[in-house]
DRENPA-3360 file (N, C-alpha, C; in nm, 2 decimals, always signed):
BEGIN
1 = XXXXXXXX = +4.93/+15.21/+13.62/+5.05/+15.21/+13.54/+5.13/+15.33/+13.52 ~ +5.00/+15.46/+13.46/+5.04/+15.55/+13.41/+5.09/+15.63/+13.52 ~ +4.98/+15.63/+13.63/+5.04/+15.71/+13.76/+5.18/+15.67/+13.77 ~ +5.20/+15.56/+13.81/+5.38/+15.50/+13.83/+5.41/+15.58/+13.74 ~ +5.41/+15.56/+13.61/+5.53/+15.66/+13.53/+5.54/+15.78/+13.53 ~ +5.41/+15.84/+13.57/+5.41/+15.98/+13.60/+5.47/+16.03/+13.73 ~ +5.47/+15.95/+13.82/+5.59/+15.99/+13.97/+5.71/+15.98/+13.92 ~ +5.75/+15.88/+13.83/+5.88/+15.83/+13.79/+5.93/+15.93/+13.71;
9 = XXXXXXXX = +5.87/+15.99/+13.60/+5.92/+16.12/+13.56/+5.93/+16.23/+13.63 ~ +5.83/+16.26/+13.71/+5.83/+16.36/+13.84/+5.99/+16.36/+13.90 ~ +5.98/+16.26/+13.95/+6.15/+16.24/+14.02/+6.25/+16.30/+13.96 ~ +6.20/+16.17/+13.81/+6.35/+16.22/+13.70/+6.38/+16.36/+13.69 ~ +6.26/+16.43/+13.65/+6.29/+16.59/+13.66/+6.38/+16.63/+13.76 ~ +6.29/+16.63/+13.86/+6.32/+16.68/+13.98/+6.48/+16.68/+14.02 ~ +6.54/+16.55/+14.01/+6.65/+16.52/+14.02/+6.74/+16.58/+13.93 ~ +6.73/+16.58/+13.77/+6.81/+16.68/+13.67/+6.80/+16.77/+13.75;
17 = XXXXXXXX = +6.69/+16.90/+13.75/+6.68/+16.97/+13.81/+6.78/+17.03/+13.92 ~ +6.77/+16.92/+14.06/+6.82/+16.94/+14.13/+6.99/+16.96/+14.14 ~ +7.07/+16.83/+14.01/+7.18/+16.87/+13.94/+7.21/+16.98/+13.92 ~ +7.11/+17.06/+13.81/+7.16/+17.13/+13.72/+7.18/+17.28/+13.86 ~ +7.09/+17.28/+13.99/+7.12/+17.40/+14.04/+7.29/+17.32/+14.14 ~ +7.29/+17.21/+14.13/+7.42/+17.18/+14.17/+7.53/+17.27/+14.12 ~ +7.53/+17.21/+13.98/+7.63/+17.28/+13.91/+7.61/+17.40/+13.95 ~ +7.54/+17.49/+13.92/+7.56/+17.64/+13.96/+7.56/+17.68/+14.08;
25 = XXXXXXXX = +7.55/+17.62/+14.18/+7.61/+17.66/+14.29/+7.71/+17.60/+14.32 ~ +7.74/+17.53/+14.27/+7.86/+17.41/+14.34/+7.85/+17.34/+14.46 ~ +7.72/+17.39/+14.54/+7.69/+17.35/+14.67/+7.56/+17.35/+14.70 ~ +7.48/+17.23/+14.73/+7.31/+17.29/+14.76/+7.36/+17.24/+14.92 ~ +7.22/+17.24/+14.98/+7.16/+17.20/+15.12/+7.05/+17.14/+15.10 ~ +6.99/+17.04/+15.18/+6.88/+16.99/+15.20/+6.78/+17.07/+15.24 ~ +6.81/+17.16/+15.37/+6.71/+17.20/+15.39/+6.63/+17.35/+15.22 ~ +6.74/+17.39/+15.19/+6.72/+17.49/+15.08/+6.64/+17.41/+14.94;
33 = XXXXXXXX = +6.69/+17.30/+14.93/+6.61/+17.21/+14.80/+6.47/+17.16/+14.90 ~ +6.45/+17.16/+14.97/+6.36/+17.10/+15.05/+6.24/+17.16/+15.00 ~ +6.28/+17.33/+15.03/+6.20/+17.47/+15.02/+6.18/+17.48/+14.88 ~ +6.28/+17.47/+14.80/+6.29/+17.50/+14.65/+6.20/+17.40/+14.56 ~ +6.21/+17.27/+14.62/+6.08/+17.17/+14.55/+5.96/+17.13/+14.55 ~ +5.96/+17.20/+14.74/+5.83/+17.15/+14.77/+5.79/+17.02/+14.85 ~ +5.93/+16.94/+14.87/+5.91/+16.83/+14.92/+5.95/+16.83/+15.01 ~ +5.99/+16.70/+15.15/+6.00/+16.70/+15.27/+6.15/+16.65/+15.25;
41 = XXXXXXXX = +6.20/+16.70/+15.36/+6.37/+16.67/+15.39/+6.41/+16.50/+15.37 ~ +6.32/+16.41/+15.41/+6.35/+16.30/+15.34/+6.37/+16.25/+15.21 ~ +6.28/+16.31/+15.14/+6.24/+16.32/+15.03/+6.40/+16.32/+14.93 ~ +6.43/+16.47/+14.97/+6.56/+16.52/+14.94/+6.67/+16.46/+14.98 ~ +6.67/+16.39/+15.09/+6.80/+16.30/+15.10/+6.81/+16.15/+15.07 ~ +6.73/+16.11/+15.01/+6.67/+16.00/+14.95/+6.73/+16.04/+14.75 ~ +6.70/+16.16/+14.70/+6.73/+16.18/+14.62/+6.90/+16.20/+14.63 ~ +6.95/+16.30/+14.70/+7.07/+16.31/+14.73/+7.19/+16.11/+14.76;
49 = XXXXXXXX = +7.13/+16.03/+14.76/+7.18/+15.94/+14.81/+7.19/+15.89/+14.70 ~ +7.06/+15.87/+14.60/+7.05/+15.76/+14.46/+7.15/+15.83/+14.40 ~ +7.18/+16.00/+14.39/+7.27/+16.04/+14.28/+7.42/+16.03/+14.36 ~ +7.42/+16.01/+14.45/+7.58/+16.01/+14.53/+7.61/+15.84/+14.50 ~ +7.53/+15.79/+14.49/+7.55/+15.67/+14.45/+7.56/+15.63/+14.27 ~ +7.53/+15.70/+14.22/+7.55/+15.70/+14.13/+7.67/+15.77/+14.08 ~ +7.77/+15.87/+14.16/+7.90/+15.93/+14.07/+7.87/+16.06/+14.06 ~ +7.73/+16.08/+14.06/+7.71/+16.25/+13.99/+7.73/+16.34/+14.12;
57 = XXXXXXXX = +7.70/+16.31/+14.23/+7.75/+16.45/+14.38/+7.80/+16.34/+14.46 ~ +7.87/+16.43/+14.56/+7.92/+16.38/+14.69/+7.86/+16.41/+14.79 ~ +7.80/+16.34/+14.88/+7.75/+16.39/+14.97/+7.80/+16.44/+15.09 ~ +7.76/+16.58/+15.16/+7.82/+16.61/+15.27/+7.74/+16.62/+15.41 ~ +7.74/+16.68/+15.53/+7.71/+16.70/+15.57/+7.57/+16.78/+15.57 ~ +7.44/+16.77/+15.58/+7.34/+16.91/+15.55/+7.34/+16.92/+15.36 ~ +7.43/+16.84/+15.30/+7.40/+16.85/+15.15/+7.49/+16.82/+15.09 ~ +7.51/+16.89/+14.96/+7.59/+16.78/+14.84/+7.68/+16.87/+14.77;
65 = XXXXXXXX = +7.77/+16.81/+14.72/+7.88/+16.94/+14.63/+7.91/+16.85/+14.52 ~ +7.97/+16.88/+14.43/+8.05/+16.85/+14.32/+8.10/+16.78/+14.31 ~ +8.15/+16.63/+14.23/+8.27/+16.55/+14.23/+8.37/+16.62/+14.17 ~ +8.46/+16.58/+14.19/+8.59/+16.61/+14.08/+8.66/+16.52/+14.06 ~ +8.57/+16.47/+13.91/+8.63/+16.31/+13.84/+8.75/+16.33/+13.84 ~ +8.82/+16.45/+13.78/+8.93/+16.44/+13.71/+9.04/+16.41/+13.82 ~ +8.99/+16.48/+13.95/+9.10/+16.47/+14.06/+9.12/+16.32/+14.11 ~ +9.26/+16.27/+14.12/+9.26/+16.14/+14.21/+9.19/+16.12/+14.34;
73 = XXXXXXXX = +9.17/+16.26/+14.42/+9.09/+16.25/+14.55/+8.94/+16.25/+14.49 ~ +8.86/+16.19/+14.40/+8.75/+16.17/+14.37/+8.69/+16.08/+14.46 ~ +8.55/+16.11/+14.50/+8.54/+15.99/+14.59/+8.55/+15.85/+14.52 ~ +8.52/+15.81/+14.40/+8.51/+15.71/+14.33/+8.68/+15.67/+14.32 ~ +8.81/+15.72/+14.36/+8.90/+15.66/+14.37/+8.96/+15.67/+14.50 ~ +8.87/+15.73/+14.60/+8.90/+15.69/+14.74/+8.88/+15.53/+14.84 ~ +8.96/+15.50/+14.88/+8.95/+15.33/+14.93/+8.85/+15.34/+15.04 ~ +8.77/+15.32/+15.09/+8.69/+15.29/+15.19/+8.61/+15.43/+15.24;
81 = XXXXXXXX = +8.57/+15.50/+15.16/+8.50/+15.64/+15.11/+8.40/+15.68/+15.20 ~ +8.30/+15.58/+15.21/+8.19/+15.63/+15.28/+8.25/+15.58/+15.48 ~ +8.31/+15.52/+15.49/+8.39/+15.52/+15.64/+8.49/+15.65/+15.66 ~ +8.55/+15.72/+15.56/+8.62/+15.83/+15.57/+8.51/+15.92/+15.56 ~ +8.42/+15.93/+15.54/+8.32/+16.04/+15.50/+8.29/+16.01/+15.66 ~ +8.20/+15.95/+15.71/+8.20/+15.93/+15.85/+8.28/+15.97/+15.95 ~ +8.41/+15.93/+15.93/+8.48/+15.97/+16.02/+8.50/+16.12/+16.01 ~ +8.53/+16.19/+15.87/+8.51/+16.31/+15.84/+8.38/+16.43/+15.89;
89 = XXXXXXXX = +8.32/+16.36/+15.92/+8.18/+16.43/+15.94/+8.21/+16.44/+16.09 ~ +8.24/+16.36/+16.20/+8.20/+16.37/+16.32/+8.35/+16.50/+16.37 ~ +8.46/+16.45/+16.30/+8.58/+16.51/+16.36/+8.55/+16.64/+16.33 ~ +8.52/+16.70/+16.22/+8.44/+16.88/+16.16/+8.38/+16.90/+16.32 ~ +8.32/+16.79/+16.38/+8.22/+16.86/+16.51/+8.27/+16.93/+16.61 ~ +8.36/+16.84/+16.64/+8.50/+16.90/+16.75/+8.55/+17.02/+16.71 ~ +8.58/+17.05/+16.59/+8.66/+17.19/+16.56/+8.52/+17.32/+16.56 ~ +8.57/+17.42/+16.63/+8.50/+17.53/+16.68/+8.52/+17.65/+16.60;
97 = XXXXXXXX = +8.41/+17.73/+16.60/+8.45/+17.88/+16.52/+8.62/+17.94/+16.55 ~ +8.68/+17.99/+16.51/+8.78/+18.07/+16.53/+8.90/+17.98/+16.57 ~ +8.93/+17.82/+16.59/+9.02/+17.74/+16.57/+9.13/+17.77/+16.53 ~ +9.23/+17.69/+16.58/+9.33/+17.69/+16.48/+9.41/+17.56/+16.46 ~ +9.44/+17.53/+16.35/+9.45/+17.36/+16.33/+9.59/+17.37/+16.20 ~ +9.67/+17.23/+16.25/+9.74/+17.20/+16.14/+9.66/+17.06/+16.10 ~ +9.66/+17.07/+15.99/+9.64/+16.96/+15.91/+9.73/+16.88/+15.78 ~ +9.76/+16.73/+15.80/+9.87/+16.67/+15.71/+9.76/+16.63/+15.63;
105 = XXXXXXXX = +9.87/+16.61/+15.49/+9.84/+16.51/+15.38/+9.71/+16.38/+15.37 ~ +9.63/+16.37/+15.31/+9.60/+16.21/+15.34/+9.42/+16.22/+15.29 ~ +9.34/+16.11/+15.21/+9.24/+16.14/+15.18/+9.15/+16.13/+15.29 ~ +9.16/+16.09/+15.40/+9.06/+16.12/+15.52/+9.05/+16.29/+15.54 ~ +9.21/+16.32/+15.57/+9.21/+16.45/+15.57/+9.13/+16.57/+15.48 ~ +9.18/+16.56/+15.40/+9.06/+16.59/+15.27/+8.92/+16.60/+15.28 ~ +8.91/+16.50/+15.36/+8.73/+16.49/+15.36/+8.72/+16.61/+15.48 ~ +8.75/+16.60/+15.55/+8.77/+16.63/+15.76/+8.74/+16.84/+15.63;
113 = XXXXXXXX = +8.87/+16.79/+15.56/+8.86/+16.96/+15.49/+8.75/+16.99/+15.42 ~ +8.70/+16.93/+15.36/+8.58/+16.95/+15.28/+8.47/+16.99/+15.45 ~ +8.46/+16.91/+15.51/+8.33/+16.93/+15.64/+8.36/+17.03/+15.71 ~ +8.47/+17.11/+15.74/+8.50/+17.24/+15.77/+8.51/+17.35/+15.74 ~ +8.42/+17.35/+15.59/+8.41/+17.46/+15.51/+8.27/+17.54/+15.56 ~ +8.17/+17.46/+15.62/+8.07/+17.48/+15.68/+8.11/+17.62/+15.85 ~ +8.24/+17.63/+15.91/+8.33/+17.67/+16.00/+8.33/+17.81/+15.93 ~ +8.37/+17.93/+16.06/+8.40/+18.03/+16.01/+8.50/+18.06/+16.13;
121 = XXXXXXXX = +8.62/+18.17/+16.05/+8.74/+18.20/+16.07/+8.81/+18.06/+16.16 ~ +8.86/+18.00/+16.06/+8.93/+17.93/+16.13/+9.09/+17.99/+16.07 ~ +9.22/+17.94/+16.13/+9.37/+17.95/+16.11/+9.39/+17.78/+16.02 ~ +9.44/+17.76/+15.95/+9.47/+17.64/+15.92/+9.63/+17.67/+15.84 ~ +9.70/+17.57/+15.91/+9.86/+17.56/+15.87/+9.84/+17.38/+15.77 ~ +9.92/+17.37/+15.72/+9.88/+17.23/+15.59/+10.04/+17.22/+15.54 ~ +10.05/+17.09/+15.49/+10.15/+17.10/+15.38/+10.07/+17.02/+15.29 ~ +9.93/+16.99/+15.27/+9.89/+16.94/+15.13/+9.87/+17.06/+15.06;
129 = XXXXXXXX = +9.87/+17.04/+14.91/+9.81/+17.13/+14.86/+9.67/+17.11/+14.83 ~ +9.65/+17.00/+14.80/+9.48/+16.95/+14.78/+9.40/+17.03/+14.89 ~ +9.44/+17.01/+15.03/+9.38/+17.07/+15.16/+9.40/+17.26/+15.11 ~ +9.53/+17.29/+15.14/+9.52/+17.43/+15.09/+9.42/+17.51/+14.98 ~ +9.43/+17.41/+14.86/+9.33/+17.49/+14.72/+9.15/+17.49/+14.78 ~ +9.16/+17.34/+14.89/+8.97/+17.31/+14.91/+8.98/+17.43/+14.99 ~ +9.03/+17.50/+15.09/+9.02/+17.56/+15.23/+9.04/+17.71/+15.20 ~ +9.11/+17.71/+15.12/+9.16/+17.86/+15.07/+9.02/+17.95/+15.01;
137 = XXXXXXXX = +8.95/+17.91/+14.97/+8.84/+17.91/+14.91/+8.74/+17.98/+14.95 ~ +8.75/+17.96/+15.11/+8.65/+18.01/+15.20/+8.68/+18.15/+15.27 ~ +8.55/+18.26/+15.24/+8.65/+18.39/+15.26/+8.72/+18.40/+15.40 ~ +8.64/+18.35/+15.51/+8.67/+18.39/+15.64/+8.77/+18.31/+15.69 ~ +8.82/+18.19/+15.62/+8.95/+18.14/+15.67/+9.09/+18.18/+15.66 ~ +9.13/+18.19/+15.70/+9.34/+18.24/+15.71/+9.43/+18.06/+15.68 ~ +9.43/+18.06/+15.54/+9.52/+17.94/+15.54/+9.67/+17.96/+15.46 ~ +9.79/+17.90/+15.50/+9.85/+17.86/+15.51/+9.95/+17.76/+15.44;
145 = XXXXXXXX = +9.96/+17.74/+15.33/+10.04/+17.62/+15.28/+10.19/+17.64/+15.29 ~ +10.28/+17.50/+15.36/+10.37/+17.51/+15.40/+10.46/+17.50/+15.29 ~ +10.57/+17.58/+15.26/+10.67/+17.59/+15.16/+10.76/+17.46/+15.16 ~ +10.86/+17.44/+15.08/+10.94/+17.34/+15.06/+10.93/+17.24/+14.98 ~ +10.99/+17.09/+14.98/+11.02/+17.04/+14.86/+10.87/+16.95/+14.84 ~ +10.82/+16.92/+14.70/+10.68/+16.92/+14.66/+10.67/+16.72/+14.64 ~ +10.58/+16.68/+14.71/+10.58/+16.54/+14.61/+10.46/+16.53/+14.55 ~ +10.48/+16.53/+14.40/+10.38/+16.55/+14.29/+10.27/+16.45/+14.32;
153 = XXXXXXXX = +10.32/+16.33/+14.35/+10.24/+16.19/+14.32/+10.10/+16.24/+14.46 ~ +10.14/+16.28/+14.54/+10.05/+16.26/+14.67/+10.06/+16.39/+14.74 ~ +10.11/+16.51/+14.66/+10.08/+16.64/+14.66/+10.05/+16.71/+14.80 ~ +10.20/+16.71/+14.87/+10.21/+16.74/+15.01/+10.37/+16.78/+14.95 ~ +10.42/+16.89/+15.08/+10.52/+16.94/+15.11/+10.60/+16.86/+15.23 ~ +10.75/+16.92/+15.19/+10.84/+16.81/+15.31/+11.00/+16.85/+15.27 ~ +11.02/+16.83/+15.37/+11.18/+16.87/+15.36/+11.21/+17.00/+15.46 ~ +11.36/+17.08/+15.51/+11.38/+17.09/+15.58/+11.31/+17.27/+15.61;
161 = XXXXXXXX = +11.29/+17.32/+15.45/+11.26/+17.46/+15.46/+11.04/+17.41/+15.54 ~ +11.04/+17.31/+15.49/+10.87/+17.30/+15.52/+10.86/+17.25/+15.75 ~ +10.96/+17.23/+15.71/+11.02/+17.21/+15.86/+11.02/+17.36/+15.94 ~ +11.10/+17.40/+15.90/+11.12/+17.55/+15.95/+11.02/+17.65/+15.97 ~ +10.94/+17.63/+15.82/+10.79/+17.68/+15.85/+10.71/+17.66/+15.92 ~ +10.71/+17.54/+15.95/+10.63/+17.46/+16.05/+10.63/+17.52/+16.18 ~ +10.76/+17.54/+16.23/+10.79/+17.55/+16.37/+10.75/+17.75/+16.44 ~ +10.70/+17.76/+16.31/+10.67/+17.95/+16.37/+10.53/+17.93/+16.43;
169 = XXXXXXXX = +10.44/+17.79/+16.44/+10.33/+17.84/+16.45/+10.31/+17.71/+16.53 ~ +10.18/+17.73/+16.61/+10.15/+17.68/+16.69/+9.97/+17.67/+16.67 ~ +9.93/+17.49/+16.74/+9.75/+17.54/+16.69/+9.69/+17.48/+16.80 ~ +9.55/+17.47/+16.83/+9.47/+17.44/+16.88/+9.44/+17.23/+16.89 ~ +9.42/+17.25/+16.71/+9.43/+17.10/+16.69/+9.54/+17.07/+16.60 ~ +9.63/+16.95/+16.62/+9.68/+16.88/+16.47/+9.59/+16.76/+16.44 ~ +9.55/+16.76/+16.33/+9.45/+16.69/+16.24/+9.49/+16.59/+16.19 ~ +9.51/+16.47/+16.19/+9.63/+16.38/+16.17/+9.56/+16.29/+16.06;
177 = XXXXXXXX = +9.61/+16.24/+15.90/+9.60/+16.10/+15.86/+9.65/+16.03/+15.85 ~ +9.65/+15.90/+15.92/+9.81/+15.82/+15.96/+9.77/+15.67/+15.85 ~ +9.88/+15.59/+15.85/+9.84/+15.45/+15.79/+9.85/+15.32/+15.87 ~ +9.87/+15.38/+15.97/+9.90/+15.24/+16.10/+9.88/+15.32/+16.22 ~ +9.78/+15.23/+16.29/+9.83/+15.26/+16.47/+9.83/+15.14/+16.52 ~ +9.93/+15.08/+16.60/+9.95/+14.98/+16.65/+9.88/+14.99/+16.76 ~ +9.84/+14.79/+16.83/+9.80/+14.79/+16.93/+9.91/+14.84/+17.07 ~ +10.02/+14.91/+17.06/+10.06/+14.98/+17.18/+10.06/+15.11/+17.13;
185 = XXXXXXXX = +9.98/+15.18/+17.05/+9.99/+15.31/+17.03/+10.08/+15.38/+16.95 ~ +10.15/+15.34/+16.85/+10.25/+15.35/+16.80/+10.18/+15.41/+16.64 ~ +10.22/+15.56/+16.59/+10.13/+15.60/+16.49/+10.20/+15.64/+16.38 ~ +10.20/+15.57/+16.25/+10.31/+15.51/+16.17/+10.23/+15.57/+16.01 ~ +10.32/+15.61/+15.92/+10.29/+15.68/+15.76/+10.35/+15.59/+15.65 ~ +10.33/+15.53/+15.57/+10.42/+15.49/+15.48/+10.47/+15.61/+15.39 ~ +10.49/+15.69/+15.41/+10.56/+15.82/+15.38/+10.68/+15.87/+15.43 ~ +10.77/+15.86/+15.45/+10.88/+15.90/+15.55/+10.91/+16.02/+15.56;
193 = XXXXXXXX = +10.93/+16.10/+15.44/+10.95/+16.24/+15.40/+10.82/+16.32/+15.49 ~ +10.74/+16.30/+15.45/+10.61/+16.36/+15.62/+10.60/+16.33/+15.74 ~ +10.69/+16.17/+15.75/+10.69/+16.20/+15.90/+10.75/+16.27/+16.02 ~ +10.82/+16.33/+15.98/+10.87/+16.45/+16.04/+10.81/+16.56/+16.09 ~ +10.70/+16.56/+15.95/+10.62/+16.70/+15.95/+10.53/+16.67/+16.07 ~ +10.50/+16.56/+16.03/+10.37/+16.50/+16.13/+10.38/+16.51/+16.27 ~ +10.52/+16.48/+16.32/+10.57/+16.46/+16.42/+10.59/+16.66/+16.48 ~ +10.61/+16.72/+16.42/+10.63/+16.85/+16.44/+10.49/+16.90/+16.49;
201 = XXXXXXXX = +10.40/+16.86/+16.39/+10.28/+16.92/+16.43/+10.18/+16.85/+16.55 ~ +10.22/+16.71/+16.59/+10.18/+16.65/+16.73/+10.24/+16.70/+16.86 ~ +10.38/+16.83/+16.80/+10.44/+16.85/+16.93/+10.41/+16.98/+16.94 ~ +10.38/+17.07/+16.84/+10.30/+17.22/+16.87/+10.19/+17.24/+16.85 ~ +10.09/+17.15/+16.90/+9.96/+17.10/+16.88/+9.92/+17.11/+17.01 ~ +9.83/+17.13/+17.10/+9.75/+17.10/+17.24/+9.66/+16.98/+17.23 ~ +9.61/+16.95/+17.09/+9.54/+16.80/+17.11/+9.57/+16.77/+17.00 ~ +9.59/+16.61/+16.95/+9.62/+16.57/+16.89/+9.50/+16.49/+16.82;
209 = XXXXXXXX = +9.44/+16.47/+16.71/+9.37/+16.37/+16.67/+9.39/+16.33/+16.55 ~ +9.37/+16.18/+16.56/+9.43/+16.09/+16.45/+9.26/+16.05/+16.39 ~ +9.30/+16.06/+16.24/+9.11/+16.03/+16.16/+9.22/+15.93/+16.10 ~ +9.19/+15.79/+16.16/+9.19/+15.69/+16.08/+9.05/+15.65/+16.02 ~ +9.08/+15.52/+15.91/+8.92/+15.43/+15.94/+8.99/+15.31/+15.99 ~ +8.92/+15.20/+15.99/+8.93/+15.08/+16.10/+9.01/+14.98/+16.02 ~ +9.08/+14.97/+15.90/+9.17/+14.95/+15.83/+9.30/+14.96/+15.87 ~ +9.32/+15.10/+15.94/+9.46/+15.15/+16.02/+9.45/+15.10/+16.10;
217 = XXXXXXXX = +9.37/+15.04/+16.19/+9.36/+15.02/+16.38/+9.48/+14.92/+16.34 ~ +9.62/+14.87/+16.44/+9.63/+14.75/+16.44/+9.76/+14.72/+16.36 ~ +9.78/+14.84/+16.24/+9.84/+14.84/+16.15/+10.00/+14.90/+16.22 ~ +10.07/+14.86/+16.12/+10.24/+14.94/+16.17/+10.19/+15.01/+16.00 ~ +10.28/+15.14/+15.95/+10.32/+15.17/+15.89/+10.47/+15.18/+15.82 ~ +10.52/+15.20/+15.72/+10.64/+15.21/+15.72/+10.73/+15.30/+15.79 ~ +10.68/+15.42/+15.81/+10.80/+15.52/+15.93/+10.70/+15.56/+16.03 ~ +10.78/+15.54/+16.16/+10.71/+15.57/+16.26/+10.72/+15.73/+16.26;
225 = XXXXXXXX = +10.61/+15.75/+16.33/+10.59/+15.89/+16.37/+10.61/+15.94/+16.53 ~ +10.50/+15.90/+16.59/+10.47/+15.96/+16.74/+10.43/+15.82/+16.79 ~ +10.42/+15.86/+16.94/+10.29/+15.77/+17.02/+10.21/+15.81/+17.08 ~ +10.09/+15.76/+17.08/+9.97/+15.78/+17.16/+10.03/+15.84/+17.28 ~ +9.95/+15.98/+17.32/+9.97/+16.02/+17.50/+9.79/+16.06/+17.52 ~ +9.84/+16.11/+17.63/+9.69/+16.17/+17.68/+9.59/+16.28/+17.61 ~ +9.70/+16.37/+17.52/+9.64/+16.44/+17.48/+9.59/+16.39/+17.32 ~ +9.61/+16.31/+17.29/+9.54/+16.22/+17.15/+9.44/+16.14/+17.12;
233 = XXXXXXX = +9.34/+16.23/+17.07/+9.23/+16.15/+17.02/+9.24/+16.05/+16.87 ~ +9.21/+15.92/+16.89/+9.16/+15.88/+16.75/+9.00/+15.84/+16.72 ~ +8.99/+15.86/+16.63/+8.87/+15.90/+16.56/+8.87/+15.82/+16.42 ~ +8.79/+15.68/+16.45/+8.71/+15.60/+16.40/+8.61/+15.57/+16.35 ~ +8.59/+15.48/+16.28/+8.44/+15.42/+16.22/+8.42/+15.28/+16.26 ~ +8.30/+15.30/+16.31/+8.25/+15.12/+16.36/+8.28/+15.03/+16.21 ~ +8.31/+14.95/+16.27/+8.35/+14.82/+16.17/+8.25/+14.77/+16.10;
% end
């Protein structure tokens, strides 16, 4: 019984120290934590999963970051968070160092942005204030936040000024979060003012990547954006 208590105590101390490191570094990796504590990668993954389930950190590919509990984009406030995180991890693997990207606003694309932090020399054009803030902190990235009118509730820019600004650029990828993909391939959003921004991103990108969790498949949102074609990839999760 004493040995079990000792083991529990060691685990608690390690996890507390892990959180201390995370608060100091803002991001931790499984590999570095394994070396630091002298335990296996499996043990560290288990620690991170437990702490993530308690809302004390956010799991990322290969490690973890701090949650932002004061923000509406906190994982605890994102619907279908695990499914969206799974999609974000897969999407990020398609992007190569040096690529150019359009990214619209949305909880799924914000999670994609978090995953993209491991890349180098990306050029990103976005109408999402949250995504611009998230990626603007990466030294090798060039991030352009489109000007225009601001939707303060959902933190994105829109309008004629945004459209004019966006039309100056082209990109390898348009990574879009949407609210519906109907059975006939129609893409839609609940934000009418953002639909035309999405449409321009689609028109000016070489490849369109729709990041949508399975609840969006077969659904139709309020405002039509465009229709899927041969340049459109749909990335979703297993139901």
